[in-house]
Biotite code that builds the C-alpha atoms (Angstrom):
import biotite.structure as struc

atoms = struc.array([
    struc.Atom([18.540, -1.915, -5.295], chain_id="A", res_id=1, res_name="VAL", atom_name="CA", element="C"),
    struc.Atom([18.073, -5.703, -5.212], chain_id="A", res_id=2, res_name="TYR", atom_name="CA", element="C"),
    struc.Atom([14.274, -5.369, -5.241], chain_id="A", res_id=3, res_name="LEU", atom_name="CA", element="C"),
    struc.Atom([14.459, -2.921, -8.144], chain_id="A", res_id=4, res_name="MET", atom_name="CA", element="C"),
    struc.Atom([16.541, -5.417, -10.129], chain_id="A", res_id=5, res_name="LEU", atom_name="CA", element="C"),
    struc.Atom([14.278, -8.327, -9.216], chain_id="A", res_id=6, res_name="ALA", atom_name="CA", element="C"),
    struc.Atom([11.110, -6.453, -10.206], chain_id="A", res_id=7, res_name="ASN", atom_name="CA", element="C"),
    struc.Atom([12.677, -5.193, -13.425], chain_id="A", res_id=8, res_name="ASP", atom_name="CA", element="C"),
    struc.Atom([13.799, -8.717, -14.334], chain_id="A", res_id=9, res_name="MET", atom_name="CA", element="C"),
    struc.Atom([10.383, -10.233, -13.573], chain_id="A", res_id=10, res_name="LEU", atom_name="CA", element="C"),
    struc.Atom([8.517, -7.607, -15.564], chain_id="A", res_id=11, res_name="HIS", atom_name="CA", element="C"),
    struc.Atom([10.950, -7.968, -18.487], chain_id="A", res_id=12, res_name="THR", atom_name="CA", element="C"),
    struc.Atom([10.926, -11.781, -18.610], chain_id="A", res_id=13, res_name="LEU", atom_name="CA", element="C"),
    struc.Atom([7.225, -12.213, -17.854], chain_id="A", res_id=14, res_name="TYR", atom_name="CA", element="C"),
    struc.Atom([5.760, -9.025, -19.338], chain_id="A", res_id=15, res_name="ALA", atom_name="CA", element="C"),
    struc.Atom([2.050, -8.962, -18.629], chain_id="A", res_id=16, res_name="GLY", atom_name="CA", element="C"),
    struc.Atom([2.122, -12.335, -16.838], chain_id="A", res_id=17, res_name="ASN", atom_name="CA", element="C"),
    struc.Atom([3.312, -11.442, -13.344], chain_id="A", res_id=18, res_name="CYS", atom_name="CA", element="C"),
    struc.Atom([2.167, -9.223, -10.526], chain_id="A", res_id=19, res_name="VAL", atom_name="CA", element="C"),
    struc.Atom([4.407, -8.215, -7.634], chain_id="A", res_id=20, res_name="THR", atom_name="CA", element="C"),
    struc.Atom([3.020, -6.987, -4.316], chain_id="A", res_id=21, res_name="ILE", atom_name="CA", element="C"),
    struc.Atom([5.046, -5.357, -1.551], chain_id="A", res_id=22, res_name="ALA", atom_name="CA", element="C"),
    struc.Atom([3.926, -5.501, 2.075], chain_id="A", res_id=23, res_name="GLU", atom_name="CA", element="C"),
    struc.Atom([4.708, -2.058, 3.374], chain_id="A", res_id=24, res_name="ASP", atom_name="CA", element="C"),
    struc.Atom([4.550, -0.859, 6.963], chain_id="A", res_id=25, res_name="VAL", atom_name="CA", element="C"),
    struc.Atom([7.115, 1.918, 6.575], chain_id="A", res_id=26, res_name="SER", atom_name="CA", element="C"),
    struc.Atom([5.366, 4.099, 3.995], chain_id="A", res_id=27, res_name="GLY", atom_name="CA", element="C"),
    struc.Atom([8.401, 3.958, 1.734], chain_id="A", res_id=28, res_name="MET", atom_name="CA", element="C"),
    struc.Atom([7.885, 6.348, -1.208], chain_id="A", res_id=29, res_name="PRO", atom_name="CA", element="C"),
    struc.Atom([8.014, 5.018, -4.789], chain_id="A", res_id=30, res_name="THR", atom_name="CA", element="C"),
    struc.Atom([7.613, 1.394, -3.676], chain_id="A", res_id=31, res_name="LEU", atom_name="CA", element="C"),
    struc.Atom([4.882, 0.796, -6.236], chain_id="A", res_id=32, res_name="ALA", atom_name="CA", element="C"),
    struc.Atom([6.226, 3.018, -8.983], chain_id="A", res_id=33, res_name="ARG", atom_name="CA", element="C"),
    struc.Atom([8.007, 1.644, -12.063], chain_id="A", res_id=34, res_name="PRO", atom_name="CA", element="C"),
    struc.Atom([11.785, 1.292, -12.043], chain_id="A", res_id=35, res_name="VAL", atom_name="CA", element="C"),
    struc.Atom([11.855, 3.580, -15.088], chain_id="A", res_id=36, res_name="SER", atom_name="CA", element="C"),
    struc.Atom([10.531, 6.367, -12.815], chain_id="A", res_id=37, res_name="GLU", atom_name="CA", element="C"),
    struc.Atom([13.056, 5.650, -10.074], chain_id="A", res_id=38, res_name="GLY", atom_name="CA", element="C"),
    struc.Atom([10.677, 3.437, -8.111], chain_id="A", res_id=39, res_name="GLY", atom_name="CA", element="C"),
    struc.Atom([11.244, -0.017, -6.665], chain_id="A", res_id=40, res_name="VAL", atom_name="CA", element="C"),
    struc.Atom([8.979, -1.533, -9.334], chain_id="A", res_id=41, res_name="GLY", atom_name="CA", element="C"),
    struc.Atom([6.269, -3.369, -7.409], chain_id="A", res_id=42, res_name="PHE", atom_name="CA", element="C"),
    struc.Atom([2.844, -3.409, -9.046], chain_id="A", res_id=43, res_name="ASP", atom_name="CA", element="C"),
    struc.Atom([0.958, -2.914, -5.767], chain_id="A", res_id=44, res_name="TYR", atom_name="CA", element="C"),
    struc.Atom([1.568, -1.989, -2.135], chain_id="A", res_id=45, res_name="ARG", atom_name="CA", element="C"),
    struc.Atom([-0.204, -4.003, 0.555], chain_id="A", res_id=46, res_name="LEU", atom_name="CA", element="C"),
    struc.Atom([-1.432, -1.033, 2.558], chain_id="A", res_id=47, res_name="GLN", atom_name="CA", element="C"),
    struc.Atom([-1.403, -1.834, 6.268], chain_id="A", res_id=48, res_name="MET", atom_name="CA", element="C"),
    struc.Atom([-2.841, 1.442, 7.603], chain_id="A", res_id=49, res_name="ALA", atom_name="CA", element="C"),
    struc.Atom([-6.481, 0.478, 7.058], chain_id="A", res_id=50, res_name="ILE", atom_name="CA", element="C"),
    struc.Atom([-6.186, -2.847, 8.873], chain_id="A", res_id=51, res_name="ALA", atom_name="CA", element="C"),
    struc.Atom([-4.319, -1.172, 11.726], chain_id="A", res_id=52, res_name="ASP", atom_name="CA", element="C"),
    struc.Atom([-6.965, 1.574, 11.909], chain_id="A", res_id=53, res_name="LYS", atom_name="CA", element="C"),
    struc.Atom([-9.807, -0.967, 12.172], chain_id="A", res_id=54, res_name="TRP", atom_name="CA", element="C"),
    struc.Atom([-8.034, -2.727, 15.029], chain_id="A", res_id=55, res_name="VAL", atom_name="CA", element="C"),
    struc.Atom([-7.740, 0.644, 16.776], chain_id="A", res_id=56, res_name="GLU", atom_name="CA", element="C"),
    struc.Atom([-11.355, 1.581, 16.040], chain_id="A", res_id=57, res_name="VAL", atom_name="CA", element="C"),
    struc.Atom([-12.828, -1.677, 17.279], chain_id="A", res_id=58, res_name="LEU", atom_name="CA", element="C"),
    struc.Atom([-10.644, -1.978, 20.365], chain_id="A", res_id=59, res_name="SER", atom_name="CA", element="C"),
    struc.Atom([-10.346, 1.642, 21.546], chain_id="A", res_id=60, res_name="GLU", atom_name="CA", element="C"),
    struc.Atom([-13.023, 3.926, 20.085], chain_id="A", res_id=61, res_name="TRP", atom_name="CA", element="C"),
    struc.Atom([-16.084, 2.523, 21.847], chain_id="A", res_id=62, res_name="GLY", atom_name="CA", element="C"),
    struc.Atom([-19.618, 2.799, 20.471], chain_id="A", res_id=63, res_name="MET", atom_name="CA", element="C"),
    struc.Atom([-19.914, 3.635, 16.780], chain_id="A", res_id=64, res_name="ASP", atom_name="CA", element="C"),
    struc.Atom([-21.916, 6.830, 17.378], chain_id="A", res_id=65, res_name="ASP", atom_name="CA", element="C"),
    struc.Atom([-18.795, 8.314, 19.032], chain_id="A", res_id=66, res_name="ALA", atom_name="CA", element="C"),
    struc.Atom([-16.322, 7.446, 16.263], chain_id="A", res_id=67, res_name="TRP", atom_name="CA", element="C"),
    struc.Atom([-14.163, 10.227, 14.831], chain_id="A", res_id=68, res_name="ASP", atom_name="CA", element="C"),
    struc.Atom([-15.350, 9.958, 11.231], chain_id="A", res_id=69, res_name="MET", atom_name="CA", element="C"),
    struc.Atom([-12.877, 12.556, 9.960], chain_id="A", res_id=70, res_name="GLY", atom_name="CA", element="C"),
    struc.Atom([-9.977, 10.475, 11.283], chain_id="A", res_id=71, res_name="ASN", atom_name="CA", element="C"),
    struc.Atom([-11.441, 7.305, 9.790], chain_id="A", res_id=72, res_name="LEU", atom_name="CA", element="C"),
    struc.Atom([-12.088, 8.860, 6.372], chain_id="A", res_id=73, res_name="VAL", atom_name="CA", element="C"),
    struc.Atom([-8.594, 10.378, 6.326], chain_id="A", res_id=74, res_name="HIS", atom_name="CA", element="C"),
    struc.Atom([-7.071, 6.928, 6.871], chain_id="A", res_id=75, res_name="THR", atom_name="CA", element="C"),
    struc.Atom([-9.236, 5.378, 4.154], chain_id="A", res_id=76, res_name="LEU", atom_name="CA", element="C"),
    struc.Atom([-8.355, 8.070, 1.594], chain_id="A", res_id=77, res_name="GLU", atom_name="CA", element="C"),
    struc.Atom([-4.716, 8.744, 2.486], chain_id="A", res_id=78, res_name="ASN", atom_name="CA", element="C"),
    struc.Atom([-2.902, 7.256, -0.520], chain_id="A", res_id=79, res_name="ARG", atom_name="CA", element="C"),
    struc.Atom([-0.047, 8.423, -2.692], chain_id="A", res_id=80, res_name="ARG", atom_name="CA", element="C"),
    struc.Atom([-1.186, 9.618, -6.085], chain_id="A", res_id=81, res_name="TRP", atom_name="CA", element="C"),
    struc.Atom([-0.334, 7.120, -8.803], chain_id="A", res_id=82, res_name="GLY", atom_name="CA", element="C"),
    struc.Atom([0.593, 4.221, -6.503], chain_id="A", res_id=83, res_name="GLU", atom_name="CA", element="C"),
    struc.Atom([-1.731, 1.262, -6.691], chain_id="A", res_id=84, res_name="LYS", atom_name="CA", element="C"),
    struc.Atom([-2.436, -0.383, -3.358], chain_id="A", res_id=85, res_name="CYS", atom_name="CA", element="C"),
    struc.Atom([-4.320, -3.287, -1.868], chain_id="A", res_id=86, res_name="ILE", atom_name="CA", element="C"),
    struc.Atom([-6.024, -2.881, 1.481], chain_id="A", res_id=87, res_name="SER", atom_name="CA", element="C"),
    struc.Atom([-7.846, -5.280, 3.743], chain_id="A", res_id=88, res_name="TYR", atom_name="CA", element="C"),
    struc.Atom([-9.732, -5.054, 6.972], chain_id="A", res_id=89, res_name="ALA", atom_name="CA", element="C"),
])
């Protein structure tokens, strides 16, 4: 509830002039949905799954011709509809 209040306050006081980003490793639903929709109110989620997948790929999967492309593509595309996210690798 505290984060909902903080995000709501920031977006009310600084409408259009602030961006909030949540680092999420839990996959918490509605983290980057507006408070008016019952979300926590962050503008973006820092999506950790892609970075974690690249660590796995480069350290465990071996040569690139043996990579499981379906698994890799699933990780790259697996996002909640309507939630904006930031990813890095």
